[in-house]
C-alpha positions in Angstrom: 0.1 0.0 0.0 1.5 3.6 -1.0 1.6 6.5 1.4 -1.3 8.2 -0.4 -3.5 5.0 -0.1 -2.8 4.9 3.7 -3.5 8.7 4.0 -6.9 8.2 2.1 -7.9 5.5 4.5 -7.0 7.6 7.5 -9.1 10.4 6.1 -11.9 8.1 5.6 -11.7 7.1 9.3 -11.9 10.7 10.4 -15.3 11.3 8.6 -18.7 11.5 10.4 -21.0 9.5 8.2 -24.4 8.2 8.1 -24.8 4.6 9.4 -26.7 3.4 6.3 -23.7 4.3 4.1 -21.3 2.2 6.4 -21.5 -1.0 4.3 -20.8 1.0 1.0 -17.7 2.8 2.7 -16.3 -0.6 4.2 -16.5 -2.2 0.8 -14.8 0.7 -0.9 -12.0 0.8 1.7 -11.4 -2.8 1.4 -11.0 -2.5 -2.4 -8.8 0.5 -2.1 -6.5 -1.0 0.4 -6.0 -4.2 -1.6 -5.6 -2.5 -5.1 -2.2 -2.3 -6.7 -1.2 1.3 -7.2 -1.2 2.4 -11.0 2.2 2.9 -12.7 3.6 3.5 -16.1 3.1 -0.3 -17.0 -0.6 -0.2 -16.0 -2.3 0.2 -19.4 -5.1 2.6 -18.4 -2.6 4.9 -16.5 0.2 4.5 -19.1 0.7 8.1 -20.2 -0.2 9.9 -17.0 1.5 10.0 -13.6 0.0 9.9 -10.2 3.2 11.1 -8.5 1.4 14.7 -7.7 -0.9 12.7 -5.5 2.0 11.0 -3.8 3.6 14.3 -3.0 0.3 15.7 -1.6 1.3 15.8 2.2 -0.9 16.7 5.1 -4.1 16.2 3.2 -7.1 16.8 5.4 -10.8 17.8 5.1 -11.9 21.5 5.0 -13.2 22.9 8.2 -15.1 25.9 7.0 -16.5 27.4 3.8 -14.6 30.2 2.2 -17.1 32.6 0.8 -14.3 35.1 -0.4 -13.1 32.5 -2.9 -16.6 31.7 -3.8 -17.4 35.3 -4.8 -14.3 35.3 -7.1 -15.8 32.2 -9.0 -18.3 33.2 -12.0 -21.1 30.9 -12.2 -23.4 30.2 -15.2 -26.3 32.6 -15.4 -29.4 30.6 -15.7 -32.8 29.9 -13.9 -31.8 26.5 -12.2 -31.9 24.5 -9.0 -28.5 25.5 -7.7 -26.4 23.5 -5.2 -23.1 25.0 -4.1 -20.3 23.1 -2.4 -16.9 24.6 -1.3 -14.1 22.2 -0.7 -16.6 19.5 -0.6 -19.0 21.2 2.1 -22.3 22.1 1.2 -23.1 26.1 1.2 -26.8 26.3 2.1 -26.7 30.1 1.9 -25.6 30.1 -1.8 -27.9 27.2 -2.8 -31.6 27.2 -3.8 -34.4 25.8 -1.9 -34.5 22.2 -3.2 -37.6 20.6 -4.7 -38.8 17.2 -4.1 -36.6 14.7 -5.7 -33.5 16.7 -5.4 -31.8 16.1 -1.9 -28.6 15.9 -0.3 -27.6 12.3 1.2 -27.4 13.8 4.6 -31.1 15.1 4.4 -32.5 12.0 2.7 -35.6 10.4 4.3 -36.0 6.5 4.7 -37.4 6.0 1.2 -34.7 8.2 -0.4 -32.0 6.3 1.7 -33.3 3.0 0.3 -33.1 4.4 -3.3 -29.7 5.5 -2.7 -28.6 2.2 -1.1 -30.1 0.4 -4.3 -28.1 2.4 -6.8 -25.1 4.0 -5.2 -21.9 2.2 -5.9 -23.7 -0.2 -8.3 -23.4 1.6 -11.7 -19.7 2.0 -11.2 -17.2 -1.0 -11.1 -15.1 -0.1 -8.3 -12.8 -3.1 -9.0 -11.9 -1.7 -12.3 -12.0 2.1 -11.5 -9.5 2.5 -8.5 -10.7 6.1 -7.5 -14.3 4.9 -7.4 -13.4 2.6 -4.8 -11.9 5.6 -2.9 -15.1 7.5 -3.6 -17.1 4.8 -1.9 -14.6 4.8 1.2 -15.2 8.6 1.3 -19.0 8.5 0.9 -20.5 10.7 3.6 -22.6 13.4 1.5 -23.7 13.9 -2.0 -26.7 14.7 -4.1 -29.5 12.6 -5.3 -31.6 13.6 -8.3 -34.6 11.3 -8.7 -37.4 12.0 -11.3 -40.5 9.9 -11.1 -42.2 8.1 -14.0 -43.5 10.4 -16.6 -42.3 13.5 -15.2 -39.7 16.1 -16.3 -38.0 18.3 -14.1 -39.0 21.9 -14.7 -35.4 23.5 -14.2 -32.0 22.3 -14.7 -30.0 21.1 -11.8 -26.9 23.2 -11.5 -24.2 21.9 -9.1 -21.2 24.2 -8.5 -18.2 22.7 -6.8 -15.5 25.3 -5.8 -12.0 24.5 -4.6 -10.0 27.0 -2.6 -6.3 27.1 -1.5 -5.8 26.6 2.2 -2.9 26.6 4.5 -2.8 22.7 4.3 -4.1 20.9 1.2 -7.7 19.6 1.5 -9.5 16.8 -0.1 -13.0 17.0 -1.6 -15.2 14.1 -2.4 -18.0 15.0 -4.7 -20.7 12.4 -5.3 -23.8 12.7 -7.5 -26.6 10.0 -8.1 -29.1 10.4 -10.8 -32.1 8.1 -11.0 -34.6 8.7 -13.9 -37.7 6.5 -13.8 -39.5 5.4 -17.2 -40.3 8.3 -19.4 -38.7 10.9 -17.3 -36.4 13.8 -18.2 -33.8 15.8 -16.6 -30.9 18.3 -17.3 -27.7 18.3 -15.1 -24.8 20.8 -15.0 -21.8 19.9 -13.0 -19.4 22.8 -12.7 -15.9 22.4 -11.2 -14.2 25.6 -10.6 -11.7 27.6 -8.4 -10.6 31.1 -8.0 -7.2 32.0 -9.7 -5.0 31.5 -6.6 -2.5 28.5 -6.9 -4.5 25.6 -5.7 -3.1 22.8 -3.4 -6.0 20.5 -3.0 -7.3 17.2 -4.6 -10.9 16.6 -5.9 -12.3 12.9 -6.3 -15.6 13.2 -8.1 -18.0 10.5 -9.1 -21.4 10.7 -10.9 -23.7 7.8 -11.3 -26.6 7.9 -13.8 -29.4 5.3 -14.1 -31.7 6.1 -17.1 -34.9 4.0 -17.2 -37.0 3.0 -20.2 -37.5 5.6 -22.6 -36.1 8.4 -20.2 -33.5 10.9 -21.2 -31.0 13.0 -19.4 -28.8 16.1 -20.8 -25.7 16.1 -18.7 -22.8 18.8 -18.7 -19.6 18.4 -17.0 -17.3 21.7 -17.1 -13.9 21.6 -15.5 -12.3 25.2 -15.3 -10.0 24.9 -12.3 -6.9 26.6 -11.7 -4.0 24.4 -13.1 -2.3 23.3 -9.9 -5.5 21.5 -8.5 -5.4 17.7 -8.7 -8.7 16.1 -10.0 -9.8 12.6 -10.7 -13.4 12.3 -11.9 -15.9 9.9 -13.6 -19.3 9.6 -15.0 -20.9 6.3 -15.2 -24.1 5.5 -17.0 -26.6 2.7 -17.3 -28.9 3.0 -20.1 -32.1 0.9 -20.2 -34.5 0.2 -23.2 -34.9 3.4 -25.5 -33.0 5.5 -22.8 -31.0 8.5 -24.0 -27.9 10.1 -22.6 -26.8 13.4 -24.2 -23.5 14.7 -22.7 -21.0 17.5 -23.2 -17.7 17.8 -21.3 -15.2 20.5 -21.3 -12.1 20.8 -19.5 -8.7 22.6 -19.0 -5.7 20.6 -17.9 -4.0 20.6 -14.6 -0.9 19.0 -12.7 -3.3 15.9 -12.6 -6.6 15.7 -14.4 -8.2 12.3 -15.3 -11.7 12.1 -16.4 -13.5 8.7 -17.2 -16.8 8.1 -19.1 -18.2 4.6 -18.8 -21.6 4.0 -20.6 -23.4 0.6 -20.3 -26.1 -0.1 -22.9 -28.4 -2.4 -21.1 -31.6 -2.2 -23.0 -32.4 -2.2 -26.7 -32.8 1.1 -28.5 -30.6 3.0 -26.1 -28.5 6.0 -27.5 -25.5 7.8 -26.4 -24.4 11.3 -27.7 -21.2 12.6 -26.1 -19.1 15.5 -27.2 -16.1 16.5 -25.5 -13.4 19.5 -25.7 -10.1 19.6 -24.0 -7.8 22.6 -23.8 -4.5 21.8 -21.9 -1.7 24.5 -22.1 1.5 25.5 -20.2 2.7 22.2 -18.7 -0.6 20.9 -17.9 -1.8 17.4 -18.4 -5.4 15.9 -19.2 -6.5 12.4 -19.7 -10.0 11.3 -21.0 -10.9 7.8 -21.0 -14.3 6.7 -22.4 -15.7 3.2 -22.6 -19.0 2.3 -24.2 -20.2 -1.3 -23.6 -22.9 -2.3 -26.2 -24.4 -5.3 -24.5 -27.8 -5.6 -26.3 -28.9 -5.3 -29.9 -30.2 -2.1 -31.6 -28.3 0.5 -29.8 -26.5 3.5 -31.0 -23.5 5.7 -29.8 -21.7 8.7 -31.3 -18.8 10.2 -29.5 -16.8 13.3 -30.8 -13.8 14.6 -28.9 -11.6 17.5 -29.9 -8.6 18.9 -28.3 -6.4 21.9 -28.7 -3.0 21.2 -27.0 -0.6 24.2 -26.6 2.8 25.0 -25.1 4.3 22.0 -23.5 1.0 20.5 -22.4 0.2 16.9 -22.7 -3.1 15.3 -23.6 -4.3 11.6 -23.5 -7.4 10.3 -25.2 -8.5 6.6 -24.9 -11.9 5.8 -26.5 -13.0 2.2 -26.4 -16.2 0.8 -28.0 -17.0 -2.9 -27.0 -19.6 -4.8 -28.9 -20.8 -7.8 -27.2 -21.7 -11.1 -29.1 -25.4 -10.5 -28.8 -25.3 -6.9 -29.7 -26.3 -7.2 -33.3 -27.7 -4.2 -35.3 -25.4 -1.9 -33.5 -24.4 1.6 -34.7 -21.4 3.1 -33.1 -19.0 5.8 -34.0 -16.0 7.7 -32.4 -14.1 10.7 -33.6 -11.0 12.3 -31.9 -9.3 15.2 -33.7 -6.4 17.1 -32.1 -4.8 20.5 -32.8 -1.2 21.2 -31.6 -0.4 24.8 -31.5 3.4 24.4 -30.5 6.2 22.0 -31.5 6.3 20.9 -27.7 2.9 20.0 -27.3 1.9 16.3 -27.1 -1.1 14.0 -27.6 -1.4 10.3 -27.1 -4.7 9.1 -28.8 -6.0 5.6 -28.9 -9.5 4.9 -30.4 -10.3 1.3 -29.9 -12.9 -1.1 -31.4 -13.5 -4.5 -29.8 -16.2 -6.3 -32.0 -17.7 -9.8 -31.3 -20.9 -9.4 -33.4 -21.0 -9.7 -37.2 -24.0 -7.4 -38.1 -23.0 -3.9 -36.8 -21.8 -0.7 -38.4 -18.8 0.9 -36.4 -16.4 3.6 -37.3 -13.5 5.1 -35.3 -10.7 7.5 -36.1 -8.2 10.0 -34.8 -6.3 12.9 -36.3 -3.4 15.0 -35.2 -2.5 18.3 -37.0 -1.1 21.8 -36.5 -2.4 25.1 -37.6 -2.5 25.5 -41.5 0.1 28.0 -42.5 -1.8 28.9 -45.5 -4.9 29.8 -43.6 -2.9 31.7 -41.2 -1.3 33.7 -44.2 -4.7 34.3 -45.8 -6.3 35.8 -42.6 -3.1 38.0 -42.1 -3.3 39.2 -45.7 -6.8 40.4 -45.0 -5.6 42.6 -42.2 -6.1 40.2 -39.2 -3.3 40.0 -36.7 -1.5 36.8 -36.2 -2.7 36.5 -32.7 -6.3 37.1 -33.7 -5.9 34.6 -36.7 -4.6 31.8 -34.4 -7.6 32.4 -32.2 -10.0 32.4 -34.9 -8.6 29.1 -36.4 -8.4 27.5 -33.1 -12.0 28.5 -32.2 -13.2 27.2 -35.5 -11.7 23.8 -34.7 -14.1 23.4 -31.6 -16.8 25.7 -32.6 -19.0 23.1 -34.2 -19.1 21.3 -30.9 -19.9 24.5 -28.9 -22.8 25.3 -31.4 -24.4 21.8 -30.5 -24.7 22.8 -26.8 -28.4 22.8 -26.1 -28.2 25.1 -23.1 -27.7 28.7 -24.4 -26.5 29.9 -21.0 -23.7 27.3 -21.0 -22.7 28.5 -24.4 -22.5 32.2 -23.2 -20.6 31.3 -20.2 -18.0 29.2 -22.0 -17.1 31.3 -25.1 -15.6 34.4 -23.6 -13.6 32.2 -21.1 -12.3 30.0 -24.1 -11.4 33.1 -26.1 -9.4 34.4 -22.9 -7.4 31.1 -23.1 -5.9 32.2 -26.3 -4.8 35.5 -24.8 -7.5 37.6 -26.6 -9.9 40.2 -25.3 -13.5 39.4 -24.7 -14.6 41.6 -27.7 -13.4 38.9 -29.9 -16.4 36.8 -29.0 -18.5 38.9 -31.2 -16.1 38.0 -34.3 -16.0 34.3 -33.7 -18.1 31.5 -32.6 -21.6 32.7 -33.9 -23.0 31.7 -37.3 
């Protein structure tokens, strides 16, 4: 067992936790303690180092909410059911009144506790996903989003997770459970952010989504934390018959940032639509792993990920599609395109198809390129500065995915921040991005 694994177990022992979560916590702690620590020879961690976690000394839990840092974080402006967490602690003063069906684990009644116990830790395979085992061991609070059969949540649920720098680094365990019954609909936005101060903490986040027959969910995951924060996260989804999951994820890099998407097609007619954008720069690292299990016939999935990697940053993308023997009539597509804006930027991309059925249509592909010199020259010859030309071409590379974001408030929030990543003023938003 490594020093960090031992530290994490000690942190679990310090938590005050509901008795009804004890079994899950014990199972998670046992799996975590017995697991081999990933190294460079571990396939799923081959290109990213966990050394920053091993160097994270004196890690503890936050003792109070920092409202000053919270004020420095701009949130998406939309009419939503808002839940705000600062360093893993719920901030009731900055959160909305919660309707029926949206509840913190700590406030769950007996019926809701039974529902949480039924699904929490069951969608994710903690034997395969090491940090899911840690999330189980740290399970103390979280958010349950439950929509009854035939109902649609009137407003989006917007969960804001803010990290702050403290004298000693703090850990934050973020847990979300979504359960949509038959014919239900919901929209969920998960926003991970921090102020601009150099961060020294660690966030371990896990979202589990159960989508019932003919139900659908629109899910967003936005990671815009300061680059020194350590973040490991995952979104794990079970899709039943004719269920639909539409996802959008966007992330900057950091010293350690790993995000997994695991989608299990368990009912015929299920559909996955997943778009992603990653934008590491400086010496940041980002690692996306997606895995779609087509377990039954007549399911469809479409994944599109695009990355812009600058300076001496490093990105990893591993997208796997697994077609089981009984999953006939499957349609699955995966596209990963990458733009390197410097000679020292790096991308390791690995799209995978594993097919055991003979009546399927599947396609996957990956590209790596640099900015086109001819296009740069053309724009400059028309009076556009080189800096603006680079911004316009880079934005054009990801703009198709931004235009497909259904929630306009999310688009409006992201565009000026993405332009600023390229060192351009906010007025550039009026020149690019909109058709």
